[in-house]
C-alpha positions as CSV (number, residue, x, y, z in Angstrom):
1,M,35.0,23.8,37.9
2,F,33.4,26.6,36.1
3,I,35.3,25.9,32.6
4,N,34.2,22.0,33.0
5,D,30.3,22.8,33.6
6,L,30.7,25.3,30.4
7,R,31.6,22.6,28.6
8,N,29.3,20.2,29.6
9,R,26.8,22.9,28.9
10,G,28.3,22.7,25.6
11,R,28.5,19.4,24.8
12,Y,24.6,19.3,25.7
13,L,23.3,22.2,23.2
14,V,25.4,20.3,20.6
15,L,23.3,17.1,21.9
16,V,20.2,18.6,21.9
17,T,20.9,20.4,18.4
18,I,21.7,17.3,16.7
19,F,18.8,15.2,18.1
20,V,16.1,18.6,17.1
21,C,17.6,18.6,13.7
22,F,17.2,14.6,13.2
23,C,13.5,15.0,14.4
24,N,13.2,17.4,11.7
25,F,14.4,15.5,9.0
26,N,12.6,12.4,9.8
27,A,9.2,15.0,10.2
28,N,10.1,16.1,6.7
29,A,10.9,12.7,5.3
30,T,7.8,11.1,6.3
31,S,5.8,14.0,5.4
32,L,7.0,13.4,1.7
33,M,5.6,9.5,1.6
34,P,2.1,10.2,3.2
35,H,0.4,7.2,1.6
36,D,-0.6,5.7,4.9
37,L,-3.6,8.0,4.9
38,F,-5.1,6.7,1.7
39,T,-4.5,3.5,2.5
40,K,-6.2,3.8,5.4
41,V,-9.2,5.4,3.3
42,L,-8.9,2.6,0.4
43,S,-8.8,-0.1,3.0
44,K,-12.3,0.7,4.6
45,H,-14.1,1.5,1.0
46,V,-12.1,-0.8,-1.4
47,S,-13.1,-4.6,-1.5
48,E,-12.3,-6.8,-4.2
49,G,-11.6,-3.9,-6.4
50,R,-14.8,-2.4,-6.1
51,I,-15.6,0.8,-4.6
52,N,-18.1,1.9,-1.6
53,F,-18.4,5.4,-3.1
54,T,-21.4,5.7,-0.8
55,D,-19.0,6.1,2.1
56,L,-16.0,6.8,0.4
57,C,-17.4,10.1,-0.6
58,K,-18.1,10.8,3.1
59,D,-14.9,9.7,4.5
60,E,-13.0,13.5,5.1
61,G,-9.9,10.9,4.9
62,L,-10.0,11.3,1.1
63,N,-9.7,15.2,1.2
64,Q,-7.1,15.3,3.9
65,Y,-4.8,13.0,1.6
66,I,-5.3,15.2,-1.4
67,E,-4.7,18.7,0.7
68,K,-1.4,16.8,1.6
69,L,-0.6,15.7,-2.0
70,N,-0.9,19.3,-2.8
71,T,2.2,20.1,-0.3
72,I,4.7,17.7,-1.7
73,D,7.2,18.0,-4.1
74,P,8.0,14.8,-5.5
75,Q,11.4,16.0,-6.9
76,S,12.5,16.0,-3.5
77,M,12.1,12.2,-3.3
78,A,15.5,10.6,-3.7
79,Q,14.3,7.5,-5.3
80,E,12.8,6.8,-8.3
81,K,10.4,4.2,-6.7
82,E,9.2,7.0,-4.3
83,R,8.2,8.6,-7.2
84,F,6.7,6.1,-9.3
85,A,4.7,5.0,-6.5
86,F,3.4,8.9,-6.0
87,W,2.5,9.8,-9.2
88,L,0.1,6.4,-9.7
89,N,-1.2,7.5,-6.1
90,V,-1.9,11.2,-7.0
91,Y,-3.5,9.7,-10.2
92,N,-5.8,7.2,-8.7
93,A,-6.8,9.5,-5.5
94,Y,-7.6,12.5,-7.9
95,S,-9.8,10.0,-10.3
96,L,-11.6,9.0,-7.5
97,W,-11.8,12.3,-5.8
98,A,-13.2,13.8,-9.3
99,I,-16.1,11.1,-9.0
100,C,-17.2,12.3,-5.5
101,K,-17.5,15.6,-6.7
102,R,-20.5,15.1,-8.8
103,Y,-21.6,11.2,-6.8
104,P,-24.2,9.7,-7.1
105,I,-23.1,9.0,-10.9
106,K,-23.9,6.2,-12.8
107,S,-20.7,6.3,-15.4
108,I,-17.2,8.4,-15.4
109,N,-19.5,9.9,-19.1
110,D,-21.4,11.9,-16.4
111,L,-18.2,13.9,-15.8
112,N,-17.9,14.8,-19.1
113,F,-18.9,17.3,-21.8
114,G,-20.8,16.3,-24.7
115,G,-20.3,12.5,-24.0
116,L,-16.9,10.5,-24.3
117,I,-16.3,11.5,-27.8
118,V,-17.5,15.1,-27.8
119,S,-15.2,15.7,-25.1
120,V,-11.8,14.1,-26.0
121,V,-12.2,16.0,-29.2
122,L,-12.8,19.0,-27.5
123,K,-10.5,18.4,-24.5
124,K,-13.8,18.7,-22.5
125,S,-13.2,15.2,-20.9
126,V,-12.8,14.7,-16.6
127,W,-9.4,13.9,-18.2
128,D,-8.2,17.3,-19.5
129,K,-9.6,19.2,-16.6
130,P,-6.4,20.6,-14.7
131,F,-8.2,20.2,-10.3
132,V,-4.8,17.7,-10.1
133,M,-2.6,20.0,-7.4
134,V,0.8,18.5,-6.7
135,N,3.0,21.1,-5.0
136,H,1.1,23.8,-5.9
137,K,1.0,23.2,-9.4
138,P,-2.1,22.6,-11.2
139,Y,-2.6,18.8,-13.4
140,T,-4.9,17.3,-16.2
141,L,-5.3,13.8,-14.9
142,R,-4.1,13.4,-18.7
143,Q,-0.5,14.8,-18.0
144,V,-0.3,12.9,-15.1
145,D,-0.8,9.9,-17.3
146,H,1.0,10.4,-20.6
147,E,3.6,13.1,-19.5
148,I,4.8,11.9,-16.3
149,L,3.9,8.6,-16.1
150,R,4.6,6.9,-19.2
151,P,7.2,9.1,-20.8
152,T,9.0,9.1,-17.1
153,F,9.3,5.6,-15.4
154,K,8.7,3.8,-19.2
155,D,6.5,0.3,-17.5
156,P,3.4,-1.0,-19.3
157,R,2.3,-2.3,-15.9
158,I,1.0,1.7,-15.1
159,Q,-1.5,0.9,-17.6
160,F,-3.2,-1.5,-14.9
161,A,-2.6,0.6,-11.7
162,I,-3.6,3.9,-12.7
163,A,-7.6,3.1,-11.6
164,C,-10.3,5.8,-13.0
165,G,-13.2,4.4,-10.9
166,A,-14.8,3.0,-13.8
167,V,-15.4,-0.9,-14.5
168,G,-13.3,-0.9,-18.2
169,C,-10.4,0.8,-16.4
170,A,-7.9,-1.0,-13.8
171,A,-9.0,-2.0,-10.6
172,S,-8.9,-0.1,-7.3
173,R,-6.4,-1.8,-4.9
174,S,-7.3,-1.3,-1.4
175,E,-3.6,0.1,-0.7
176,A,-1.9,2.7,-1.6
177,Y,1.2,2.0,-4.0
178,E,4.7,1.8,-1.7
179,A,8.2,2.4,-3.3
180,N,9.1,-1.2,-1.2
181,L,6.4,-2.5,-2.8
182,I,6.0,-1.6,-6.3
183,E,7.2,-4.6,-8.0
184,E,5.0,-6.8,-6.6
185,Q,2.0,-4.4,-6.1
186,L,2.0,-4.0,-10.3
187,D,2.7,-7.6,-11.4
188,D,-0.6,-8.0,-8.6
189,Q,-2.5,-5.3,-11.1
190,A,-1.5,-6.6,-14.4
191,R,-2.5,-10.6,-13.5
192,K,-5.5,-9.2,-12.3
193,F,-6.3,-7.3,-15.0
194,I,-5.3,-9.9,-17.8
195,N,-7.0,-12.3,-15.9
196,N,-10.5,-10.9,-15.3
197,P,-13.3,-12.1,-17.6
198,K,-15.5,-9.1,-18.1
199,L,-12.3,-7.4,-19.4
200,N,-10.4,-10.3,-21.2
201,H,-11.4,-13.3,-22.4
202,F,-9.1,-16.4,-24.0
203,N,-10.8,-18.7,-26.3
204,K,-7.8,-21.4,-27.0
205,D,-10.1,-23.5,-28.9
206,A,-10.7,-20.4,-31.4
207,R,-7.7,-19.3,-30.8
208,M,-9.9,-15.7,-29.9
209,A,-8.5,-13.1,-27.9
210,E,-11.3,-10.7,-26.7
211,L,-9.4,-7.8,-25.3
212,S,-9.7,-4.4,-23.4
213,P,-9.9,-1.9,-25.9
214,L,-7.0,-0.5,-23.8
215,F,-4.7,-3.0,-25.2
216,N,-5.1,-1.0,-28.3
217,W,-5.6,2.5,-27.5
218,S,-1.8,2.2,-25.4
219,R,-0.5,-0.7,-27.8
220,K,2.9,0.8,-27.6
221,L,3.2,0.2,-23.9
222,F,3.1,-3.1,-24.9
223,G,5.0,-3.7,-28.6
224,K,5.1,-2.3,-32.0
225,D,2.1,-4.9,-33.0
226,E,-0.7,-7.1,-32.0
227,R,1.7,-10.3,-32.0
228,E,3.6,-8.6,-29.6
229,V,0.9,-7.4,-27.4
230,L,-0.3,-10.7,-27.4
231,L,3.2,-12.1,-26.2
232,Y,3.4,-9.5,-23.5
233,I,0.2,-10.2,-22.0
234,S,0.8,-14.4,-22.5
235,A,3.1,-13.9,-20.0
236,Y,0.1,-13.6,-16.9
237,L,-1.8,-16.0,-18.5
238,P,-2.2,-19.7,-17.1
239,Q,0.4,-21.7,-18.3
240,D,-1.4,-23.6,-21.1
241,L,-2.8,-20.7,-22.6
242,R,0.7,-19.1,-22.1
243,K,2.6,-22.0,-23.9
244,D,-0.4,-22.2,-26.9
245,I,-0.3,-18.3,-27.4
246,I,3.9,-18.5,-27.7
247,E,4.1,-21.3,-30.2
248,N,1.2,-20.6,-32.2
249,T,1.0,-16.3,-32.0
250,S,0.2,-15.9,-35.8
251,S,-2.5,-18.2,-35.4
252,W,-4.2,-16.1,-32.8
253,K,-6.7,-13.2,-33.7
254,I,-7.7,-10.6,-31.3
255,N,-11.1,-8.2,-31.3
256,Y,-11.6,-5.4,-28.8
257,N,-14.0,-5.5,-26.5
258,K,-16.4,-2.4,-25.6
259,Y,-15.1,0.5,-23.1
260,D,-17.3,0.1,-20.0
261,L,-17.2,3.4,-18.2
262,T,-19.8,2.7,-15.2
263,I,-18.4,3.2,-12.3
264,N,-17.6,0.2,-10.0
265,D,-19.4,0.8,-7.7
266,T,-20.5,-1.4,-5.0
267,V,-24.0,0.0,-5.1
268,K,-25.9,-1.6,-8.4
């Protein structure tokens, strides 16, 4: 009787230990993917790509998400899509955070030293400041973009997914990027960016494409020359435009628009 009792207690302790370990494992796994917190913030303050910075910058949820990012080692994530979604969210969250630290402002240029050109040349722009903290290590937004996202994931749609908070860059989503949704989300971002008449305009009669300068600055993402850039873009255009570009690519001309650094605020 006594021996049976001990055996039963032993089995009970083993089961309890397994249960506790399982719960801890699930807790750790969840802690690696806290993007629901970012979605909660974005869903409240982003509408049709525009951001209510007045309310966003008062929302403690953004700071909580930023703090959470600093505790996470993305290399602990087993799937590449998890890491991809993670780094996109890092870029976007810290871009918003940087604006909120100086808000109210009218332009991203207000975050730069000496204006856009001077700040980029001297590496004093907001994209060159090491305030991005991940796994207790500092990064700049430029490092996240050019040293992690582009070379690691090699996806041209990155350009439509990283939202700097300005009118001229990709529009913010009202949800965070998630591993299980990322393909659908990236395609949606590409379609919206390319078909936004404020950023890109296509005159089929004149065969003239007025494009965002991002297609010029990041040309290598889309192809080796302007012809390949147009063919890439055409995949996201209405059928009549797509057909004409594919059949008459060499006849199309490209001009690049001015980059609009005005923040994409709901307050005008």
